[in-house]
FIMARMAR-664986 format. One record per residue (C-alpha): residue number from 1; residue in one letter; chain; x, y, z. Coordinates in Angstrom, 1 decimal, padded with zeros to 4 digits, always signed. Layout:
BEGIN
+------+------+--------+--------+--------+--------+
! zati ! loza ! lodren !   east !  north !     up !
+------+------+--------+--------+--------+--------+
!  NUM !    a !      A !      X !      Y !      Z !
...
+------+------+--------+--------+--------+--------+
//
This chain:
BEGIN
+------+------+--------+--------+--------+--------+
! zati ! loza ! lodren !   east !  north !     up !
+------+------+--------+--------+--------+--------+
!    1 !    m !      A ! -009.1 ! +009.0 ! -021.9 !
!    2 !    k !      A ! -007.0 ! +012.5 ! -020.6 !
!    3 !    d !      A ! -003.2 ! +012.4 ! -020.9 !
!    4 !    v !      A ! -001.3 ! +011.7 ! -018.1 !
!    5 !    p !      A ! -000.4 ! +015.6 ! -016.4 !
!    6 !    f !      A ! +003.3 ! +016.4 ! -016.8 !
!    7 !    g !      A ! +004.9 ! +016.1 ! -013.4 !
!    8 !    v !      A ! +002.9 ! +012.8 ! -012.7 !
!    9 !    a !      A ! +005.1 ! +009.3 ! -012.5 !
!   10 !    t !      A ! +003.4 ! +006.5 ! -012.3 !
!   11 !    v !      A ! +004.5 ! +003.6 ! -010.7 !
!   12 !    w !      A ! +003.2 ! +000.3 ! -012.0 !
!   13 !    l !      A ! +002.2 ! -003.1 ! -009.6 !
!   14 !    d !      A ! +003.4 ! -005.1 ! -013.2 !
!   15 !    r !      A ! +002.3 ! -008.8 ! -012.1 !
!   16 !    p !      A ! -001.1 ! -009.4 ! -013.3 !
!   17 !    e !      A ! -000.4 ! -012.7 ! -014.2 !
!   18 !    r !      A ! -000.3 ! -013.2 ! -010.2 !
!   19 !    g !      A ! -002.7 ! -010.1 ! -009.0 !
!   20 !    n !      A ! +000.1 ! -008.2 ! -008.9 !
!   21 !    a !      A ! +001.1 ! -010.1 ! -005.6 !
!   22 !    l !      A ! +004.0 ! -008.3 ! -004.2 !
!   23 !    s !      A ! +007.1 ! -011.2 ! -004.6 !
!   24 !    e !      A ! +010.7 ! -010.3 ! -003.0 !
!   25 !    a !      A ! +011.8 ! -008.7 ! -006.0 !
!   26 !    a !      A ! +008.2 ! -006.9 ! -007.2 !
!   27 !    v !      A ! +009.0 ! -004.8 ! -003.6 !
!   28 !    g !      A ! +012.9 ! -004.2 ! -004.7 !
!   29 !    k !      A ! +011.4 ! -002.8 ! -008.0 !
!   30 !    l !      A ! +008.9 ! -000.7 ! -006.9 !
!   31 !    s !      A ! +011.6 ! +000.6 ! -004.3 !
!   32 !    v !      A ! +014.2 ! +001.9 ! -006.7 !
!   33 !    a !      A ! +010.8 ! +002.7 ! -008.6 !
!   34 !    v !      A ! +009.7 ! +005.4 ! -005.8 !
!   35 !    a !      A ! +013.6 ! +006.1 ! -005.1 !
!   36 !    a !      A ! +013.9 ! +007.1 ! -008.4 !
!   37 !    a !      A ! +011.1 ! +009.4 ! -009.0 !
!   38 !    l !      A ! +012.0 ! +011.3 ! -005.3 !
!   39 !    a !      A ! +015.0 ! +012.3 ! -007.0 !
!   40 !    d !      A ! +013.4 ! +013.9 ! -009.8 !
!   41 !    p !      A ! +013.1 ! +017.3 ! -008.8 !
!   42 !    g !      A ! +009.7 ! +017.4 ! -011.3 !
!   43 !    v !      A ! +007.8 ! +014.7 ! -010.1 !
!   44 !    h !      A ! +004.7 ! +016.7 ! -008.3 !
!   45 !    t !      A ! +003.1 ! +013.1 ! -008.3 !
!   46 !    l !      A ! +003.7 ! +010.0 ! -007.2 !
!   47 !    l !      A ! +001.2 ! +007.3 ! -008.5 !
!   48 !    f !      A ! +000.4 ! +004.2 ! -007.9 !
!   49 !    r !      A ! -001.9 ! +001.5 ! -010.4 !
!   50 !    g !      A ! -002.2 ! -002.1 ! -011.2 !
!   51 !    r !      A ! -001.9 ! -004.1 ! -014.3 !
!   52 !    g !      A ! -004.7 ! -006.1 ! -014.7 !
!   53 !    r !      A ! -007.3 ! -006.5 ! -013.2 !
!   54 !    h !      A ! -006.3 ! -006.5 ! -009.3 !
!   55 !    f !      A ! -004.6 ! -003.3 ! -007.5 !
!   56 !    c !      A ! -002.7 ! -005.7 ! -005.6 !
!   57 !    t !      A ! -003.5 ! -009.3 ! -003.8 !
!   58 !    g !      A ! -001.3 ! -008.8 ! -001.2 !
!   59 !    f !      A ! +002.1 ! -010.4 ! -000.6 !
!   60 !    d !      A ! +004.1 ! -013.2 ! -002.2 !
!   61 !    l !      A ! +003.0 ! -016.6 ! -001.2 !
!   62 !    s !      A ! +003.8 ! -018.5 ! -003.9 !
!   63 !    g !      A ! +007.2 ! -020.2 ! -003.3 !
!   64 !    l !      A ! +006.3 ! -020.4 ! +000.1 !
!   65 !    d !      A ! +007.7 ! -024.3 ! +000.4 !
!   66 !    d !      A ! +011.9 ! -022.4 ! +000.4 !
!   67 !    e !      A ! +010.7 ! -019.8 ! +002.2 !
!   68 !    t !      A ! +012.7 ! -019.2 ! +005.8 !
!   69 !    d !      A ! +011.2 ! -017.5 ! +008.8 !
!   70 !    a !      A ! +014.7 ! -015.7 ! +008.1 !
!   71 !    s !      A ! +013.9 ! -014.8 ! +004.1 !
!   72 !    l !      A ! +010.5 ! -014.2 ! +004.9 !
!   73 !    r !      A ! +011.2 ! -011.7 ! +007.7 !
!   74 !    n !      A ! +013.3 ! -009.9 ! +005.7 !
!   75 !    r !      A ! +011.1 ! -009.2 ! +003.1 !
!   76 !    f !      A ! +008.3 ! -007.8 ! +005.6 !
!   77 !    v !      A ! +011.2 ! -005.5 ! +006.4 !
!   78 !    a !      A ! +012.2 ! -004.4 ! +003.0 !
!   79 !    l !      A ! +007.7 ! -003.8 ! +002.5 !
!   80 !    e !      A ! +007.7 ! -001.6 ! +005.2 !
!   81 !    k !      A ! +011.0 ! +000.3 ! +004.5 !
!   82 !    l !      A ! +008.9 ! +000.5 ! +001.0 !
!   83 !    l !      A ! +005.6 ! +001.6 ! +002.9 !
!   84 !    q !      A ! +007.8 ! +004.2 ! +004.5 !
!   85 !    a !      A ! +008.8 ! +006.0 ! +001.5 !
!   86 !    v !      A ! +005.6 ! +006.1 ! +000.4 !
!   87 !    w !      A ! +004.2 ! +007.7 ! +003.5 !
!   88 !    h !      A ! +006.7 ! +010.5 ! +004.4 !
!   89 !    a !      A ! +007.2 ! +010.9 ! +000.4 !
!   90 !    p !      A ! +007.7 ! +014.6 ! +000.2 !
!   91 !    v !      A ! +005.7 ! +014.8 ! -003.1 !
!   92 !    r !      A ! +001.9 ! +014.0 ! -003.0 !
!   93 !    t !      A ! +001.1 ! +010.7 ! -003.5 !
!   94 !    a !      A ! -001.9 ! +008.9 ! -005.0 !
!   95 !    a !      A ! -003.8 ! +005.3 ! -005.8 !
!   96 !    f !      A ! -006.2 ! +004.0 ! -008.0 !
!   97 !    a !      A ! -007.2 ! +000.8 ! -006.9 !
!   98 !    t !      A ! -009.6 ! -001.8 ! -009.0 !
!   99 !    g !      A ! -010.3 ! -005.3 ! -007.8 !
!  100 !    r !      A ! -008.6 ! -006.4 ! -005.0 !
!  101 !    a !      A ! -006.4 ! -004.4 ! -002.5 !
!  102 !    w !      A ! -005.5 ! -007.0 ! +000.3 !
!  103 !    g !      A ! -003.1 ! -006.6 ! +002.4 !
!  104 !    a !      A ! +000.2 ! -005.9 ! +001.5 !
!  105 !    g !      A ! -002.0 ! -003.4 ! -001.5 !
!  106 !    a !      A ! -004.2 ! -002.3 ! +001.2 !
!  107 !    d !      A ! -001.0 ! -001.5 ! +003.1 !
!  108 !    l !      A ! +000.4 ! +000.7 ! -000.1 !
!  109 !    f !      A ! -002.9 ! +002.4 ! -001.1 !
!  110 !    a !      A ! -003.2 ! +003.8 ! +002.7 !
!  111 !    s !      A ! +000.2 ! +005.4 ! +002.3 !
!  112 !    c !      A ! -000.6 ! +007.4 ! -000.3 !
!  113 !    d !      A ! -002.9 ! +011.0 ! +000.3 !
!  114 !    i !      A ! -005.2 ! +010.7 ! -002.9 !
!  115 !    r !      A ! -007.0 ! +006.8 ! -002.5 !
!  116 !    a !      A ! -009.7 ! +006.7 ! -005.2 !
!  117 !    c !      A ! -010.8 ! +003.1 ! -006.3 !
!  118 !    a !      A ! -012.9 ! +001.6 ! -008.8 !
!  119 !    p !      A ! -016.9 ! +000.2 ! -007.9 !
!  120 !    e !      A ! -016.2 ! -003.0 ! -007.2 !
!  121 !    a !      A ! -012.7 ! -002.4 ! -005.1 !
!  122 !    t !      A ! -012.3 ! -004.5 ! -001.9 !
!  123 !    f !      A ! -010.3 ! -003.8 ! +001.1 !
!  124 !    r !      A ! -008.8 ! -006.0 ! +003.5 !
!  125 !    f !      A ! -006.1 ! -007.0 ! +006.1 !
!  126 !    p !      A ! -005.3 ! -009.8 ! +006.7 !
!  127 !    g !      A ! -001.7 ! -009.8 ! +008.1 !
!  128 !    s !      A ! -002.7 ! -010.3 ! +011.5 !
!  129 !    a !      A ! -004.2 ! -014.1 ! +011.1 !
!  130 !    f !      A ! -000.1 ! -015.1 ! +010.5 !
!  131 !    g !      A ! +001.0 ! -012.5 ! +013.6 !
!  132 !    i !      A ! +002.4 ! -009.4 ! +011.2 !
!  133 !    v !      A ! +001.9 ! -006.2 ! +012.9 !
!  134 !    l !      A ! +002.4 ! -004.2 ! +009.0 !
!  135 !    g !      A ! +001.4 ! -000.9 ! +008.4 !
!  136 !    t !      A ! -001.3 ! -000.5 ! +012.1 !
!  137 !    r !      A ! +000.0 ! +002.3 ! +012.9 !
!  138 !    r !      A ! -000.3 ! +003.8 ! +009.6 !
!  139 !    l !      A ! -003.8 ! +003.4 ! +009.6 !
!  140 !    v !      A ! -004.9 ! +003.9 ! +012.7 !
!  141 !    e !      A ! -003.7 ! +007.4 ! +012.7 !
!  142 !    l !      A ! -004.9 ! +007.6 ! +009.3 !
!  143 !    v !      A ! -008.6 ! +006.0 ! +009.9 !
!  144 !    g !      A ! -009.0 ! +006.0 ! +013.8 !
!  145 !    w !      A ! -008.5 ! +003.0 ! +016.0 !
!  146 !    d !      A ! -012.7 ! +002.0 ! +015.9 !
!  147 !    r !      A ! -012.5 ! +001.9 ! +012.2 !
!  148 !    a !      A ! -009.0 ! +000.2 ! +011.6 !
!  149 !    r !      A ! -009.4 ! -002.3 ! +014.7 !
!  150 !    p !      A ! -011.7 ! -004.5 ! +013.0 !
!  151 !    l !      A ! -009.8 ! -004.2 ! +010.0 !
!  152 !    a !      A ! -006.8 ! -005.4 ! +011.7 !
!  153 !    s !      A ! -007.8 ! -007.8 ! +014.0 !
!  154 !    e !      A ! -010.7 ! -009.4 ! +012.5 !
!  155 !    g !      A ! -010.0 ! -009.7 ! +008.8 !
!  156 !    l !      A ! -013.1 ! -007.1 ! +007.7 !
!  157 !    t !      A ! -013.2 ! -006.6 ! +004.4 !
!  158 !    l !      A ! -014.5 ! -003.0 ! +002.7 !
!  159 !    d !      A ! -016.5 ! -002.3 ! -000.4 !
!  160 !    a !      A ! -015.6 ! +000.6 ! -002.0 !
!  161 !    q !      A ! -018.3 ! +002.5 ! -000.6 !
!  162 !    g !      A ! -017.1 ! +001.3 ! +002.9 !
!  163 !    a !      A ! -013.4 ! +002.2 ! +002.7 !
!  164 !    v !      A ! -015.2 ! +005.9 ! +001.3 !
!  165 !    e !      A ! -017.3 ! +005.3 ! +004.5 !
!  166 !    a !      A ! -014.2 ! +004.6 ! +007.0 !
!  167 !    g !      A ! -012.2 ! +007.2 ! +005.5 !
!  168 !    l !      A ! -009.8 ! +004.1 ! +003.9 !
!  169 !    a !      A ! -010.4 ! +005.2 ! +000.1 !
!  170 !    t !      A ! -011.1 ! +009.1 ! -000.3 !
!  171 !    e !      A ! -013.1 ! +008.6 ! -003.9 !
!  172 !    v !      A ! -015.2 ! +006.1 ! -005.7 !
!  173 !    f !      A ! -014.6 ! +006.4 ! -009.2 !
!  174 !    d !      A ! -017.0 ! +005.0 ! -011.5 !
!  175 !    g !      A ! -014.6 ! +005.3 ! -014.8 !
!  176 !    d !      A ! -011.7 ! +005.1 ! -017.1 !
!  177 !    a !      A ! -008.8 ! +005.5 ! -014.4 !
!  178 !    g !      A ! -006.9 ! +007.5 ! -017.1 !
!  179 !    d !      A ! -010.0 ! +010.5 ! -016.5 !
!  180 !    w !      A ! -008.8 ! +010.3 ! -013.4 !
!  181 !    v !      A ! -005.5 ! +010.4 ! -013.6 !
!  182 !    g !      A ! -005.9 ! +013.6 ! -015.6 !
!  183 !    v !      A ! -008.5 ! +015.4 ! -013.8 !
!  184 !    r !      A ! -007.0 ! +014.8 ! -010.1 !
!  185 !    c !      A ! -003.5 ! +014.5 ! -010.5 !
!  186 !    n !      A ! -002.7 ! +018.0 ! -011.8 !
!  187 !    e !      A ! +000.2 ! +019.9 ! -010.2 !
!  188 !    p !      A ! -000.7 ! +021.4 ! -006.9 !
!  189 !    v !      A ! -000.6 ! +025.2 ! -005.4 !
!  190 !    a !      A ! +002.4 ! +024.6 ! -002.8 !
!  191 !    d !      A ! +006.3 ! +023.3 ! -004.8 !
!  192 !    r !      A ! +007.9 ! +020.2 ! -003.2 !
!  193 !    e !      A ! +009.7 ! +022.3 ! -000.7 !
!  194 !    t !      A ! +006.3 ! +024.0 ! +001.2 !
!  195 !    l !      A ! +004.3 ! +020.1 ! +000.8 !
!  196 !    a !      A ! +007.1 ! +018.0 ! +002.5 !
!  197 !    a !      A ! +007.1 ! +021.3 ! +004.7 !
!  198 !    i !      A ! +003.6 ! +020.6 ! +005.5 !
!  199 !    r !      A ! +004.2 ! +016.8 ! +005.8 !
!  200 !    a !      A ! +007.3 ! +017.6 ! +008.2 !
!  201 !    a !      A ! +004.6 ! +019.7 ! +010.4 !
!  202 !    c !      A ! +002.0 ! +017.2 ! +010.2 !
!  203 !    r !      A ! +003.1 ! +013.5 ! +010.4 !
!  204 !    q !      A ! +005.3 ! +013.0 ! +013.0 !
!  205 !    d !      A ! +007.9 ! +010.7 ! +012.2 !
!  206 !    r !      A ! +008.0 ! +007.1 ! +013.7 !
!  207 !    r !      A ! +009.9 ! +005.8 ! +011.0 !
!  208 !    d !      A ! +011.9 ! +003.6 ! +013.7 !
!  209 !    e !      A ! +008.8 ! +003.1 ! +016.0 !
!  210 !    d !      A ! +007.0 ! +001.3 ! +013.3 !
!  211 !    l !      A ! +009.8 ! -000.6 ! +011.2 !
!  212 !    l !      A ! +010.4 ! -002.1 ! +015.8 !
!  213 !    s !      A ! +007.0 ! -003.2 ! +015.6 !
!  214 !    l !      A ! +006.8 ! -004.6 ! +013.0 !
!  215 !    d !      A ! +010.3 ! -006.7 ! +013.0 !
!  216 !    g !      A ! +009.3 ! -008.1 ! +016.7 !
!  217 !    s !      A ! +006.1 ! -009.2 ! +014.9 !
!  218 !    a !      A ! +008.1 ! -011.2 ! +011.9 !
!  219 !    s !      A ! +010.9 ! -012.1 ! +014.7 !
!  220 !    r !      A ! +008.7 ! -014.0 ! +016.4 !
!  221 !    p !      A ! +009.8 ! -017.8 ! +016.1 !
!  222 !    g !      A ! +007.1 ! -020.1 ! +013.6 !
!  223 !    l !      A ! +006.5 ! -017.4 ! +011.0 !
!  224 !    k !      A ! +006.6 ! -019.5 ! +008.2 !
!  225 !    g !      A ! +003.9 ! -022.0 ! +009.5 !
!  226 !    r !      A ! +002.0 ! -019.7 ! +010.3 !
!  227 !    i !      A ! +001.8 ! -018.6 ! +006.7 !
!  228 !    a !      A ! +001.0 ! -021.8 ! +005.9 !
!  229 !    r !      A ! -001.6 ! -022.6 ! +008.3 !
!  230 !    y !      A ! -003.5 ! -019.3 ! +006.7 !
!  231 !    v !      A ! -003.0 ! -020.0 ! +003.3 !
!  232 !    q !      A ! -004.7 ! -023.6 ! +003.9 !
!  233 !    s !      A ! -007.4 ! -022.1 ! +005.9 !
!  234 !    l !      A ! -008.2 ! -020.1 ! +002.7 !
!  235 !    r !      A ! -008.8 ! -023.1 ! +000.5 !
!  236 !    k !      A ! -011.1 ! -024.7 ! +003.1 !
+------+------+--------+--------+--------+--------+
//
């Protein structure tokens, strides 16, 4: 296994016992880690990896009984802000997905520039099943409407090869993720200032619109009930 190149800040999704599902605390920790990496002038690549079997199984719903519509809405807003920080990061961003990259995990994966996955990886965006519009515009920008539509509105699950064919993943790597990092995450030719300028020129800043879209869907009454019905449907 190759050493992690200098200048790569690895942010670990570190709840393997929960499939790295994103709790309120986990999103907070990730946001702090991302901000710290972006504040470090020596960082040229922000890399996301998951501990254990899965990259991230999505939004953590294990404590749903203790939630309210308002608390869930606040959690989704915090998650959207994290995804925006990655999407507009002034450095190269990368993710290596193993196992499931579902829901919020798929959104985080899709927010990165380089998106590699193991052969067994699967991808799914189930948020529309409980009325949440999270990351959908960014997904359409990434893969186009015809490919994004069945993912966003029909619950389509992609395997690794399907993700590459759709443009969601950039490559499948059959080997140790550390070896992939050592080869693919070396320092880019463009420095941070140039990378930031390229991103600003090529990627329209629509953070306010995306947040309004998410907030509108999350503020619709009955969010907790919709999520509860979705969770129940998974058990059938």
